[in-house]
All heavy atoms as a GROMACS GRO file, in nm:
protein
  592
    1LEU      N    1  -0.276   0.606   0.634
    1LEU     CA    2  -0.227   0.473   0.654
    1LEU      C    3  -0.105   0.464   0.748
    1LEU      O    4  -0.019   0.555   0.732
    1LEU     CB    5  -0.193   0.403   0.519
    1LEU     CG    6  -0.306   0.374   0.425
    1LEU    CD1    7  -0.242   0.330   0.295
    1LEU    CD2    8  -0.402   0.267   0.470
    2LYS      N    9  -0.098   0.367   0.833
    2LYS     CA   10   0.012   0.356   0.921
    2LYS      C   11   0.143   0.328   0.840
    2LYS      O   12   0.251   0.359   0.873
    2LYS     CB   13  -0.004   0.244   1.025
    2LYS     CG   14  -0.113   0.283   1.122
    2LYS     CD   15  -0.121   0.179   1.230
    2LYS     CE   16  -0.237   0.213   1.316
    2LYS     NZ   17  -0.205   0.252   1.454
    3LEU      N   18   0.123   0.269   0.725
    3LEU     CA   19   0.227   0.242   0.627
    3LEU      C   20   0.300   0.374   0.584
    3LEU      O   21   0.416   0.386   0.594
    3LEU     CB   22   0.184   0.173   0.501
    3LEU     CG   23   0.279   0.149   0.389
    3LEU    CD1   24   0.370   0.028   0.418
    3LEU    CD2   25   0.207   0.130   0.260
    4ASN      N   26   0.225   0.475   0.563
    4ASN     CA   27   0.272   0.608   0.523
    4ASN      C   28   0.335   0.671   0.635
    4ASN      O   29   0.446   0.737   0.621
    4ASN     CB   30   0.155   0.698   0.470
    4ASN     CG   31   0.096   0.646   0.341
    4ASN    OD1   32   0.167   0.581   0.260
    4ASN    ND2   33  -0.033   0.663   0.329
    5GLU      N   34   0.280   0.669   0.754
    5GLU     CA   35   0.341   0.728   0.871
    5GLU      C   36   0.480   0.664   0.900
    5GLU      O   37   0.575   0.739   0.929
    5GLU     CB   38   0.248   0.712   0.992
    5GLU     CG   39   0.120   0.781   0.983
    5GLU     CD   40   0.024   0.748   1.099
    5GLU    OE1   41   0.065   0.673   1.195
    5GLU    OE2   42  -0.089   0.784   1.088
    6ALA      N   43   0.488   0.538   0.895
    6ALA     CA   44   0.619   0.472   0.915
    6ALA      C   45   0.718   0.511   0.808
    6ALA      O   46   0.837   0.537   0.840
    6ALA     CB   47   0.596   0.322   0.913
    7TYR      N   48   0.677   0.518   0.680
    7TYR     CA   49   0.763   0.557   0.576
    7TYR      C   50   0.818   0.698   0.595
    7TYR      O   51   0.938   0.723   0.584
    7TYR     CB   52   0.694   0.540   0.446
    7TYR     CG   53   0.787   0.572   0.328
    7TYR    CD1   54   0.887   0.479   0.284
    7TYR    CD2   55   0.774   0.690   0.244
    7TYR    CE1   56   0.965   0.501   0.178
    7TYR    CE2   57   0.861   0.711   0.138
    7TYR     CZ   58   0.951   0.620   0.106
    7TYR     OH   59   1.043   0.634  -0.003
    8LEU      N   60   0.735   0.785   0.634
    8LEU     CA   61   0.775   0.928   0.654
    8LEU      C   62   0.866   0.939   0.775
    8LEU      O   63   0.952   1.025   0.776
    8LEU     CB   64   0.648   1.022   0.676
    8LEU     CG   65   0.569   1.035   0.555
    8LEU    CD1   66   0.439   1.120   0.587
    8LEU    CD2   67   0.646   1.111   0.445
    9ALA      N   68   0.851   0.851   0.875
    9ALA     CA   69   0.933   0.850   0.989
    9ALA      C   70   1.073   0.780   0.960
    9ALA      O   71   1.158   0.777   1.049
    9ALA     CB   72   0.862   0.785   1.106
   10GLY      N   73   1.082   0.714   0.846
   10GLY     CA   74   1.199   0.647   0.811
   10GLY      C   75   1.213   0.506   0.876
   10GLY      O   76   1.322   0.451   0.885
   11ASP      N   77   1.101   0.455   0.932
   11ASP     CA   78   1.090   0.325   0.996
   11ASP      C   79   1.070   0.211   0.892
   11ASP      O   80   0.956   0.166   0.870
   11ASP     CB   81   0.995   0.323   1.098
   11ASP     CG   82   0.985   0.204   1.180
   11ASP    OD1   83   1.055   0.104   1.152
   11ASP    OD2   84   0.903   0.198   1.280
   12LEU      N   85   1.175   0.177   0.821
   12LEU     CA   86   1.159   0.078   0.712
   12LEU      C   87   1.118  -0.057   0.756
   12LEU      O   88   1.038  -0.125   0.684
   12LEU     CB   89   1.288   0.074   0.628
   12LEU     CG   90   1.331   0.198   0.569
   12LEU    CD1   91   1.460   0.180   0.487
   12LEU    CD2   92   1.219   0.264   0.485
   13LYS      N   93   1.151  -0.092   0.869
   13LYS     CA   94   1.103  -0.227   0.923
   13LYS      C   95   0.958  -0.229   0.942
   13LYS      O   96   0.891  -0.331   0.899
   13LYS     CB   97   1.173  -0.252   1.066
   13LYS     CG   98   1.139  -0.391   1.123
   13LYS     CD   99   1.216  -0.410   1.253
   13LYS     CE  100   1.171  -0.544   1.311
   13LYS     NZ  101   1.241  -0.567   1.442
   14THR      N  102   0.899  -0.128   0.992
   14THR     CA  103   0.755  -0.111   1.008
   14THR      C  104   0.683  -0.103   0.872
   14THR      O  105   0.583  -0.164   0.845
   14THR     CB  106   0.716   0.001   1.101
   14THR    OG1  107   0.776  -0.018   1.224
   14THR    CG2  108   0.566   0.015   1.118
   15VAL      N  109   0.746  -0.035   0.779
   15VAL     CA  110   0.685  -0.017   0.640
   15VAL      C  111   0.675  -0.151   0.578
   15VAL      O  112   0.575  -0.192   0.524
   15VAL     CB  113   0.774   0.075   0.556
   15VAL    CG1  114   0.730   0.072   0.412
   15VAL    CG2  115   0.767   0.214   0.608
   16LYS      N  116   0.790  -0.231   0.583
   16LYS     CA  117   0.787  -0.368   0.533
   16LYS      C  118   0.688  -0.460   0.597
   16LYS      O  119   0.625  -0.532   0.528
   16LYS     CB  120   0.934  -0.421   0.539
   16LYS     CG  121   1.030  -0.340   0.457
   16LYS     CD  122   1.168  -0.373   0.496
   16LYS     CE  123   1.230  -0.483   0.409
   16LYS     NZ  124   1.374  -0.492   0.421
   17TYR      N  125   0.666  -0.449   0.728
   17TYR     CA  126   0.579  -0.526   0.805
   17TYR      C  127   0.427  -0.493   0.753
   17TYR      O  128   0.360  -0.581   0.722
   17TYR     CB  129   0.581  -0.491   0.953
   17TYR     CG  130   0.469  -0.538   1.031
   17TYR    CD1  131   0.464  -0.677   1.074
   17TYR    CD2  132   0.362  -0.458   1.074
   17TYR    CE1  133   0.348  -0.722   1.150
   17TYR    CE2  134   0.259  -0.503   1.148
   17TYR     CZ  135   0.254  -0.638   1.186
   17TYR     OH  136   0.150  -0.684   1.255
   18TYR      N  137   0.396  -0.362   0.737
   18TYR     CA  138   0.262  -0.334   0.689
   18TYR      C  139   0.241  -0.369   0.549
   18TYR      O  140   0.138  -0.417   0.507
   18TYR     CB  141   0.235  -0.180   0.708
   18TYR     CG  142   0.199  -0.146   0.852
   18TYR    CD1  143   0.277  -0.063   0.923
   18TYR    CD2  144   0.093  -0.208   0.911
   18TYR    CE1  145   0.245  -0.023   1.051
   18TYR    CE2  146   0.063  -0.178   1.046
   18TYR     CZ  147   0.141  -0.079   1.116
   18TYR     OH  148   0.106  -0.051   1.243
   19ALA      N  149   0.338  -0.360   0.459
   19ALA     CA  150   0.324  -0.408   0.322
   19ALA      C  151   0.304  -0.557   0.327
   19ALA      O  152   0.211  -0.607   0.246
   19ALA     CB  153   0.455  -0.375   0.246
   20HIS      N  154   0.375  -0.625   0.411
   20HIS     CA  155   0.354  -0.775   0.414
   20HIS      C  156   0.207  -0.808   0.460
   20HIS      O  157   0.143  -0.900   0.411
   20HIS     CB  158   0.455  -0.833   0.511
   20HIS     CG  159   0.433  -0.980   0.534
   20HIS    ND1  160   0.470  -1.074   0.445
   20HIS    CD2  161   0.385  -1.049   0.638
   20HIS    CE1  162   0.439  -1.196   0.484
   20HIS    NE2  163   0.389  -1.181   0.608
   21ARG      N  164   0.158  -0.738   0.563
   21ARG     CA  165   0.028  -0.752   0.607
   21ARG      C  166  -0.083  -0.725   0.507
   21ARG      O  167  -0.191  -0.775   0.515
   21ARG     CB  168   0.006  -0.670   0.734
   21ARG     CG  169   0.088  -0.710   0.853
   21ARG     CD  170   0.041  -0.826   0.931
   21ARG     NE  171  -0.097  -0.836   0.960
   21ARG     CZ  172  -0.163  -0.793   1.069
   21ARG    NH1  173  -0.085  -0.741   1.166
   21ARG    NH2  174  -0.286  -0.808   1.088
   22MET      N  175  -0.051  -0.623   0.416
   22MET     CA  176  -0.152  -0.585   0.311
   22MET      C  177  -0.169  -0.683   0.199
   22MET      O  178  -0.276  -0.688   0.142
   22MET     CB  179  -0.109  -0.447   0.255
   22MET     CG  180  -0.122  -0.331   0.351
   22MET     SD  181  -0.047  -0.188   0.286
   22MET     CE  182  -0.173  -0.148   0.161
   23LYS      N  183  -0.058  -0.767   0.176
   23LYS     CA  184  -0.061  -0.848   0.058
   23LYS      C  185  -0.184  -0.947   0.047
   23LYS      O  186  -0.249  -0.948  -0.055
   23LYS     CB  187   0.062  -0.942   0.061
   23LYS     CG  188   0.180  -0.881   0.001
   23LYS     CD  189   0.297  -0.969  -0.031
   23LYS     CE  190   0.318  -1.068   0.083
   23LYS     NZ  191   0.439  -1.146   0.074
   24PRO      N  192  -0.229  -1.016   0.158
   24PRO     CA  193  -0.343  -1.097   0.144
   24PRO      C  194  -0.468  -1.017   0.113
   24PRO      O  195  -0.552  -1.067   0.034
   24PRO     CB  196  -0.353  -1.173   0.284
   24PRO     CG  197  -0.219  -1.154   0.344
   24PRO     CD  198  -0.153  -1.025   0.294
   25SER      N  199  -0.488  -0.914   0.175
   25SER     CA  200  -0.614  -0.827   0.153
   25SER      C  201  -0.615  -0.781   0.012
   25SER      O  202  -0.718  -0.790  -0.057
   25SER     CB  203  -0.616  -0.710   0.244
   25SER     OG  204  -0.625  -0.754   0.377
   26VAL      N  205  -0.505  -0.726  -0.038
   26VAL     CA  206  -0.501  -0.680  -0.176
   26VAL      C  207  -0.526  -0.794  -0.274
   26VAL      O  208  -0.603  -0.779  -0.365
   26VAL     CB  209  -0.361  -0.617  -0.206
   26VAL    CG1  210  -0.337  -0.591  -0.350
   26VAL    CG2  211  -0.347  -0.482  -0.126
   27SER      N  212  -0.471  -0.911  -0.249
   27SER     CA  213  -0.493  -1.031  -0.328
   27SER      C  214  -0.642  -1.076  -0.318
   27SER      O  215  -0.709  -1.102  -0.418
   27SER     CB  216  -0.396  -1.137  -0.286
   27SER     OG  217  -0.420  -1.258  -0.366
   28ASN      N  218  -0.691  -1.087  -0.198
   28ASN     CA  219  -0.833  -1.134  -0.177
   28ASN      C  220  -0.936  -1.044  -0.245
   28ASN      O  221  -1.036  -1.088  -0.291
   28ASN     CB  222  -0.862  -1.146  -0.034
   28ASN     CG  223  -0.798  -1.264   0.023
   28ASN    OD1  224  -0.754  -1.353  -0.034
   28ASN    ND2  225  -0.780  -1.262   0.164
   29LEU      N  226  -0.903  -0.905  -0.249
   29LEU     CA  227  -0.997  -0.813  -0.318
   29LEU      C  228  -0.970  -0.801  -0.458
   29LEU      O  229  -1.046  -0.734  -0.534
   29LEU     CB  230  -0.981  -0.676  -0.254
   29LEU     CG  231  -1.039  -0.664  -0.110
   29LEU    CD1  232  -0.997  -0.534  -0.046
   29LEU    CD2  233  -1.181  -0.682  -0.109
   30GLY      N  234  -0.873  -0.868  -0.516
   30GLY     CA  235  -0.839  -0.871  -0.655
   30GLY      C  236  -0.784  -0.735  -0.704
   30GLY      O  237  -0.802  -0.703  -0.822
   31ILE      N  238  -0.707  -0.670  -0.617
   31ILE     CA  239  -0.652  -0.542  -0.660
   31ILE      C  240  -0.516  -0.568  -0.716
   31ILE      O  241  -0.407  -0.537  -0.655
   31ILE     CB  242  -0.648  -0.443  -0.540
   31ILE    CG1  243  -0.774  -0.437  -0.465
   31ILE    CG2  244  -0.604  -0.305  -0.582
   31ILE    CD1  245  -0.781  -0.358  -0.335
   32ASN      N  246  -0.508  -0.624  -0.831
   32ASN     CA  247  -0.386  -0.678  -0.891
   32ASN      C  248  -0.300  -0.560  -0.942
   32ASN      O  249  -0.175  -0.574  -0.962
   32ASN     CB  250  -0.416  -0.761  -1.004
   32ASN     CG  251  -0.486  -0.892  -0.961
   32ASN    OD1  252  -0.444  -0.942  -0.853
   32ASN    ND2  253  -0.580  -0.938  -1.033
   33SER      N  254  -0.360  -0.441  -0.956
   33SER     CA  255  -0.287  -0.323  -1.010
   33SER      C  256  -0.180  -0.280  -0.921
   33SER      O  257  -0.085  -0.202  -0.962
   33SER     CB  258  -0.376  -0.213  -1.053
   33SER     OG  259  -0.448  -0.166  -0.934
   34ILE      N  260  -0.186  -0.308  -0.791
   34ILE     CA  261  -0.076  -0.269  -0.696
   34ILE      C  262  -0.002  -0.384  -0.634
   34ILE      O  263   0.075  -0.366  -0.542
   34ILE     CB  264  -0.134  -0.176  -0.587
   34ILE    CG1  265  -0.242  -0.242  -0.517
   34ILE    CG2  266  -0.181  -0.044  -0.646
   34ILE    CD1  267  -0.293  -0.172  -0.391
   35LYS      N  268  -0.026  -0.500  -0.680
   35LYS     CA  269   0.042  -0.621  -0.628
   35LYS      C  270   0.203  -0.608  -0.632
   35LYS      O  271   0.258  -0.630  -0.527
   35LYS     CB  272  -0.005  -0.743  -0.693
   35LYS     CG  273   0.040  -0.872  -0.627
   35LYS     CD  274  -0.039  -0.990  -0.673
   35LYS     CE  275  -0.006  -1.029  -0.818
   35LYS     NZ  276  -0.072  -1.159  -0.863
   36ASN      N  277   0.254  -0.568  -0.745
   36ASN     CA  278   0.398  -0.553  -0.760
   36ASN      C  279   0.449  -0.442  -0.669
   36ASN      O  280   0.555  -0.458  -0.612
   36ASN     CB  281   0.433  -0.530  -0.903
   36ASN     CG  282   0.408  -0.655  -0.987
   36ASN    OD1  283   0.413  -0.767  -0.939
   36ASN    ND2  284   0.380  -0.634  -1.117
   37GLU      N  285   0.376  -0.336  -0.654
   37GLU     CA  286   0.415  -0.228  -0.575
   37GLU      C  287   0.430  -0.270  -0.426
   37GLU      O  288   0.520  -0.234  -0.359
   37GLU     CB  289   0.330  -0.105  -0.588
   37GLU     CG  290   0.344  -0.024  -0.713
   37GLU     CD  291   0.287  -0.092  -0.834
   37GLU    OE1  292   0.210  -0.194  -0.826
   37GLU    OE2  293   0.304  -0.036  -0.951
   38ILE      N  294   0.336  -0.342  -0.378
   38ILE     CA  295   0.330  -0.396  -0.245
   38ILE      C  296   0.454  -0.475  -0.227
   38ILE      O  297   0.522  -0.472  -0.123
   38ILE     CB  298   0.199  -0.467  -0.218
   38ILE    CG1  299   0.077  -0.378  -0.216
   38ILE    CG2  300   0.210  -0.543  -0.082
   38ILE    CD1  301   0.070  -0.270  -0.116
   39LEU      N  302   0.479  -0.570  -0.321
   39LEU     CA  303   0.595  -0.658  -0.309
   39LEU      C  304   0.727  -0.580  -0.300
   39LEU      O  305   0.816  -0.609  -0.225
   39LEU     CB  306   0.595  -0.763  -0.418
   39LEU     CG  307   0.497  -0.866  -0.412
   39LEU    CD1  308   0.492  -0.956  -0.542
   39LEU    CD2  309   0.519  -0.964  -0.289
   40ASP      N  310   0.734  -0.482  -0.394
   40ASP     CA  311   0.858  -0.395  -0.394
   40ASP      C  312   0.876  -0.327  -0.260
   40ASP      O  313   0.990  -0.316  -0.213
   40ASP     CB  314   0.851  -0.299  -0.507
   40ASP     CG  315   0.866  -0.368  -0.647
   40ASP    OD1  316   0.907  -0.475  -0.651
   40ASP    OD2  317   0.839  -0.295  -0.749
   41ILE      N  318   0.773  -0.270  -0.211
   41ILE     CA  319   0.779  -0.208  -0.080
   41ILE      C  320   0.822  -0.303   0.032
   41ILE      O  321   0.896  -0.266   0.114
   41ILE     CB  322   0.647  -0.135  -0.047
   41ILE    CG1  323   0.622  -0.023  -0.146
   41ILE    CG2  324   0.650  -0.080   0.100
   41ILE    CD1  325   0.481   0.035  -0.137
   42GLU      N  326   0.759  -0.421   0.026
   42GLU     CA  327   0.790  -0.522   0.130
   42GLU      C  328   0.937  -0.554   0.130
   42GLU      O  329   0.995  -0.577   0.239
   42GLU     CB  330   0.706  -0.645   0.103
   42GLU     CG  331   0.729  -0.751   0.219
   42GLU     CD  332   0.654  -0.878   0.197
   42GLU    OE1  333   0.597  -0.897   0.084
   42GLU    OE2  334   0.655  -0.963   0.285
   43PHE      N  335   1.004  -0.558   0.028
   43PHE     CA  336   1.139  -0.603   0.010
   43PHE      C  337   1.242  -0.487  -0.019
   43PHE      O  338   1.360  -0.523  -0.045
   43PHE     CB  339   1.152  -0.709  -0.093
   43PHE     CG  340   1.081  -0.836  -0.055
   43PHE    CD1  341   0.955  -0.874  -0.124
   43PHE    CD2  342   1.119  -0.922   0.046
   43PHE    CE1  343   0.891  -0.981  -0.085
   43PHE    CE2  344   1.052  -1.038   0.085
   43PHE     CZ  345   0.931  -1.064   0.019
   44MET      N  346   1.194  -0.372   0.007
   44MET     CA  347   1.287  -0.252  -0.024
   44MET      C  348   1.402  -0.253   0.082
   44MET      O  349   1.388  -0.307   0.194
   44MET     CB  350   1.207  -0.117  -0.018
   44MET     CG  351   1.167  -0.084   0.113
   44MET     SD  352   1.084   0.076   0.106
   44MET     CE  353   1.035   0.097   0.272
   45GLU      N  354   1.508  -0.195   0.040
   45GLU     CA  355   1.626  -0.183   0.126
   45GLU      C  356   1.651  -0.041   0.179
   45GLU      O  357   1.718  -0.020   0.278
   45GLU     CB  358   1.753  -0.224   0.056
   45GLU     CG  359   1.753  -0.382   0.027
   45GLU     CD  360   1.736  -0.470   0.142
   45GLU    OE1  361   1.797  -0.437   0.255
   45GLU    OE2  362   1.654  -0.569   0.140
   46ALA      N  363   1.591   0.063   0.107
   46ALA     CA  364   1.610   0.199   0.149
   46ALA      C  365   1.496   0.279   0.086
   46ALA      O  366   1.431   0.238  -0.011
   46ALA     CB  367   1.744   0.256   0.108
   47LYS      N  368   1.474   0.400   0.138
   47LYS     CA  369   1.381   0.496   0.082
   47LYS      C  370   1.431   0.538  -0.050
   47LYS      O  371   1.550   0.574  -0.060
   47LYS     CB  372   1.351   0.615   0.172
   47LYS     CG  373   1.274   0.576   0.302
   47LYS     CD  374   1.268   0.693   0.394
   47LYS     CE  375   1.176   0.802   0.339
   47LYS     NZ  376   1.148   0.909   0.442
   48THR      N  377   1.348   0.538  -0.156
   48THR     CA  378   1.390   0.582  -0.282
   48THR      C  379   1.276   0.659  -0.352
   48THR      O  380   1.167   0.646  -0.314
   48THR     CB  381   1.429   0.463  -0.375
   48THR    OG1  382   1.311   0.389  -0.407
   48THR    CG2  383   1.534   0.365  -0.315
   49PRO      N  384   1.304   0.735  -0.460
   49PRO     CA  385   1.202   0.794  -0.538
   49PRO      C  386   1.106   0.692  -0.594
   49PRO      O  387   0.988   0.724  -0.609
   49PRO     CB  388   1.278   0.875  -0.651
   49PRO     CG  389   1.420   0.897  -0.592
   49PRO     CD  390   1.448   0.775  -0.504
   50VAL      N  391   1.158   0.579  -0.637
   50VAL     CA  392   1.063   0.479  -0.683
   50VAL      C  393   0.974   0.430  -0.574
   50VAL      O  394   0.848   0.413  -0.604
   50VAL     CB  395   1.149   0.354  -0.741
   50VAL    CG1  396   1.055   0.238  -0.771
   50VAL    CG2  397   1.234   0.399  -0.858
   51THR      N  398   1.020   0.422  -0.458
   51THR     CA  399   0.932   0.377  -0.341
   51THR      C  400   0.824   0.481  -0.318
   51THR      O  401   0.713   0.450  -0.289
   51THR     CB  402   1.013   0.354  -0.217
   51THR    OG1  403   1.115   0.263  -0.243
   51THR    CG2  404   0.923   0.294  -0.108
   52ASP      N  405   0.871   0.612  -0.330
   52ASP     CA  406   0.772   0.725  -0.322
   52ASP      C  407   0.656   0.710  -0.421
   52ASP      O  408   0.539   0.713  -0.390
   52ASP     CB  409   0.834   0.856  -0.340
   52ASP     CG  410   0.933   0.897  -0.227
   52ASP    OD1  411   0.923   0.835  -0.120
   52ASP    OD2  412   1.013   0.987  -0.255
   53GLN      N  413   0.695   0.671  -0.547
   53GLN     CA  414   0.598   0.648  -0.651
   53GLN      C  415   0.509   0.529  -0.615
   53GLN      O  416   0.385   0.530  -0.646
   53GLN     CB  417   0.669   0.637  -0.789
   53GLN     CG  418   0.739   0.756  -0.836
   53GLN     CD  419   0.824   0.733  -0.949
   53GLN    OE1  420   0.836   0.623  -0.999
   53GLN    NE2  421   0.889   0.841  -1.002
   54HIS      N  422   0.567   0.423  -0.569
   54HIS     CA  423   0.488   0.307  -0.533
   54HIS      C  424   0.388   0.342  -0.431
   54HIS      O  425   0.268   0.303  -0.434
   54HIS     CB  426   0.578   0.193  -0.482
   54HIS     CG  427   0.659   0.126  -0.584
   54HIS    ND1  428   0.659   0.162  -0.712
   54HIS    CD2  429   0.737   0.015  -0.579
   54HIS    CE1  430   0.746   0.079  -0.779
   54HIS    NE2  431   0.792  -0.020  -0.706
   55LEU      N  432   0.425   0.417  -0.322
   55LEU     CA  433   0.328   0.452  -0.216
   55LEU      C  434   0.218   0.537  -0.274
   55LEU      O  435   0.107   0.519  -0.229
   55LEU     CB  436   0.410   0.521  -0.102
   55LEU     CG  437   0.480   0.431  -0.012
   55LEU    CD1  438   0.563   0.518   0.092
   55LEU    CD2  439   0.386   0.339   0.069
   56GLU      N  440   0.256   0.633  -0.356
   56GLU     CA  441   0.149   0.714  -0.421
   56GLU      C  442   0.044   0.632  -0.496
   56GLU      O  443  -0.068   0.654  -0.485
   56GLU     CB  444   0.210   0.818  -0.519
   56GLU     CG  445   0.289   0.930  -0.442
   56GLU     CD  446   0.354   1.025  -0.538
   56GLU    OE1  447   0.317   1.035  -0.655
   56GLU    OE2  448   0.458   1.083  -0.496
   57LYS      N  449   0.100   0.532  -0.574
   57LYS     CA  450   0.009   0.443  -0.646
   57LYS      C  451  -0.080   0.359  -0.551
   57LYS      O  452  -0.196   0.346  -0.576
   57LYS     CB  453   0.084   0.358  -0.743
   57LYS     CG  454  -0.005   0.263  -0.828
   57LYS     CD  455   0.059   0.192  -0.937
   57LYS     CE  456  -0.031   0.107  -1.014
   57LYS     NZ  457   0.040   0.027  -1.122
   58VAL      N  458  -0.009   0.312  -0.449
   58VAL     CA  459  -0.090   0.228  -0.348
   58VAL      C  460  -0.198   0.308  -0.284
   58VAL      O  461  -0.315   0.269  -0.275
   58VAL     CB  462   0.000   0.160  -0.244
   58VAL    CG1  463  -0.071   0.100  -0.132
   58VAL    CG2  464   0.090   0.054  -0.308
   59ASN      N  465  -0.153   0.431  -0.238
   59ASN     CA  466  -0.259   0.515  -0.173
   59ASN      C  467  -0.369   0.558  -0.262
   59ASN      O  468  -0.488   0.544  -0.226
   59ASN     CB  469  -0.185   0.647  -0.126
   59ASN     CG  470  -0.096   0.619  -0.006
   59ASN    OD1  471  -0.124   0.533   0.077
   59ASN    ND2  472   0.013   0.700   0.003
   60SER      N  473  -0.345   0.593  -0.390
   60SER     CA  474  -0.450   0.644  -0.475
   60SER      C  475  -0.542   0.524  -0.508
   60SER      O  476  -0.664   0.542  -0.517
   60SER     CB  477  -0.401   0.709  -0.598
   60SER     OG  478  -0.315   0.624  -0.684
   61THR      N  479  -0.487   0.407  -0.536
   61THR     CA  480  -0.563   0.292  -0.572
   61THR      C  481  -0.652   0.261  -0.448
   61THR      O  482  -0.776   0.223  -0.470
   61THR     CB  483  -0.478   0.174  -0.603
   61THR    OG1  484  -0.396   0.211  -0.720
   61THR    CG2  485  -0.551   0.052  -0.648
   62LEU      N  486  -0.595   0.244  -0.332
   62LEU     CA  487  -0.675   0.203  -0.215
   62LEU      C  488  -0.785   0.309  -0.184
   62LEU      O  489  -0.894   0.277  -0.146
   62LEU     CB  490  -0.588   0.187  -0.098
   62LEU     CG  491  -0.496   0.054  -0.101
   62LEU    CD1  492  -0.410   0.045   0.019
   62LEU    CD2  493  -0.572  -0.074  -0.129
   63ASP      N  494  -0.755   0.437  -0.201
   63ASP     CA  495  -0.856   0.537  -0.182
   63ASP      C  496  -0.972   0.519  -0.281
   63ASP      O  497  -1.084   0.536  -0.242
   63ASP     CB  498  -0.791   0.677  -0.201
   63ASP     CG  499  -0.707   0.727  -0.093
   63ASP    OD1  500  -0.717   0.666   0.015
   63ASP    OD2  501  -0.634   0.824  -0.115
   64ALA      N  502  -0.938   0.484  -0.406
   64ALA     CA  503  -1.048   0.461  -0.508
   64ALA      C  504  -1.133   0.340  -0.470
   64ALA      O  505  -1.253   0.341  -0.481
   64ALA     CB  506  -0.984   0.448  -0.644
   65VAL      N  507  -1.060   0.234  -0.427
   65VAL     CA  508  -1.132   0.110  -0.388
   65VAL      C  509  -1.228   0.134  -0.270
   65VAL      O  510  -1.337   0.096  -0.264
   65VAL     CB  511  -1.032  -0.001  -0.356
   65VAL    CG1  512  -1.095  -0.122  -0.286
   65VAL    CG2  513  -0.959  -0.046  -0.485
   66ILE      N  514  -1.170   0.208  -0.166
   66ILE     CA  515  -1.254   0.239  -0.046
   66ILE      C  516  -1.368   0.322  -0.088
   66ILE      O  517  -1.487   0.296  -0.042
   66ILE     CB  518  -1.163   0.306   0.067
   66ILE    CG1  519  -1.072   0.205   0.119
   66ILE    CG2  520  -1.251   0.367   0.172
   66ILE    CD1  521  -0.962   0.269   0.199
   67ALA      N  522  -1.353   0.425  -0.174
   67ALA     CA  523  -1.461   0.504  -0.218
   67ALA      C  524  -1.563   0.424  -0.292
   67ALA      O  525  -1.684   0.441  -0.270
   67ALA     CB  526  -1.408   0.621  -0.300
   68GLY      N  527  -1.520   0.341  -0.381
   68GLY     CA  528  -1.612   0.256  -0.453
   68GLY      C  529  -1.690   0.164  -0.356
   68GLY      O  530  -1.814   0.138  -0.376
   69LEU      N  531  -1.628   0.105  -0.251
   69LEU     CA  532  -1.696   0.018  -0.166
   69LEU      C  533  -1.796   0.095  -0.083
   69LEU      O  534  -1.907   0.050  -0.056
   69LEU     CB  535  -1.596  -0.055  -0.065
   69LEU     CG  536  -1.513  -0.158  -0.132
   69LEU    CD1  537  -1.395  -0.202  -0.039
   69LEU    CD2  538  -1.594  -0.279  -0.177
   70LYS      N  539  -1.755   0.217  -0.031
   70LYS     CA  540  -1.853   0.298   0.042
   70LYS      C  541  -1.976   0.336  -0.046
   70LYS      O  542  -2.084   0.332   0.002
   70LYS     CB  543  -1.788   0.427   0.086
   70LYS     CG  544  -1.698   0.409   0.207
   70LYS     CD  545  -1.629   0.536   0.250
   70LYS     CE  546  -1.546   0.520   0.364
   70LYS     NZ  547  -1.488   0.644   0.409
   71ASP      N  548  -1.958   0.360  -0.176
   71ASP     CA  549  -2.064   0.397  -0.263
   71ASP      C  550  -2.153   0.275  -0.291
   71ASP      O  551  -2.270   0.288  -0.285
   71ASP     CB  552  -2.007   0.448  -0.391
   71ASP     CG  553  -2.110   0.502  -0.486
   71ASP    OD1  554  -2.202   0.581  -0.449
   71ASP    OD2  555  -2.116   0.457  -0.598
   72GLU      N  556  -2.090   0.162  -0.313
   72GLU     CA  557  -2.162   0.040  -0.339
   72GLU      C  558  -2.250   0.000  -0.219
   72GLU      O  559  -2.356  -0.043  -0.238
   72GLU     CB  560  -2.062  -0.073  -0.371
   72GLU     CG  561  -2.127  -0.197  -0.407
   72GLU     CD  562  -2.206  -0.208  -0.545
   72GLU    OE1  563  -2.174  -0.122  -0.628
   72GLU    OE2  564  -2.296  -0.288  -0.550
   73PHE      N  565  -2.198   0.006  -0.102
   73PHE     CA  566  -2.266  -0.041   0.015
   73PHE      C  567  -2.325   0.073   0.090
   73PHE      O  568  -2.374   0.051   0.207
   73PHE     CB  569  -2.170  -0.125   0.107
   73PHE     CG  570  -2.125  -0.251   0.034
   73PHE    CD1  571  -2.000  -0.260  -0.022
   73PHE    CD2  572  -2.214  -0.354   0.023
   73PHE    CE1  573  -1.961  -0.375  -0.090
   73PHE    CE2  574  -2.170  -0.475  -0.039
   73PHE     CZ  575  -2.042  -0.482  -0.097
   74LYS      N  576  -2.326   0.191   0.037
   74LYS     CA  577  -2.393   0.308   0.100
   74LYS      C  578  -2.343   0.331   0.247
   74LYS      O  579  -2.419   0.363   0.342
   74LYS     CB  580  -2.548   0.300   0.105
   74LYS     CG  581  -2.602   0.258  -0.030
   74LYS     CD  582  -2.596   0.369  -0.130
   74LYS     CE  583  -2.678   0.330  -0.257
   74LYS     NZ  584  -2.590   0.324  -0.382
   75LEU      N  585  -2.214   0.333   0.262
   75LEU     CA  586  -2.154   0.344   0.397
   75LEU      C  587  -2.120   0.497   0.416
   75LEU      O  588  -2.093   0.570   0.339
   75LEU     CB  589  -2.018   0.271   0.407
   75LEU     CG  590  -2.038   0.117   0.392
   75LEU    CD1  591  -1.900   0.052   0.390
   75LEU    CD2  592  -2.130   0.056   0.506
   0.00000   0.00000   0.00000
């Protein structure tokens, strides 16, 4: 994800931008388990261990959702 690349590069402005862009999709797909993490990332002020954990949860959740969609639609 470009969100991860920006975070690893320390580009917090871009990280916040991508988190903001993800909110509607996460909401529309009903992925409520990462809604708070997305909001926290969007409004973060600095890289922190908590943000690292948030990104890990977002990544693992989205990976599972994508795998489920691929399986469901035989992609």
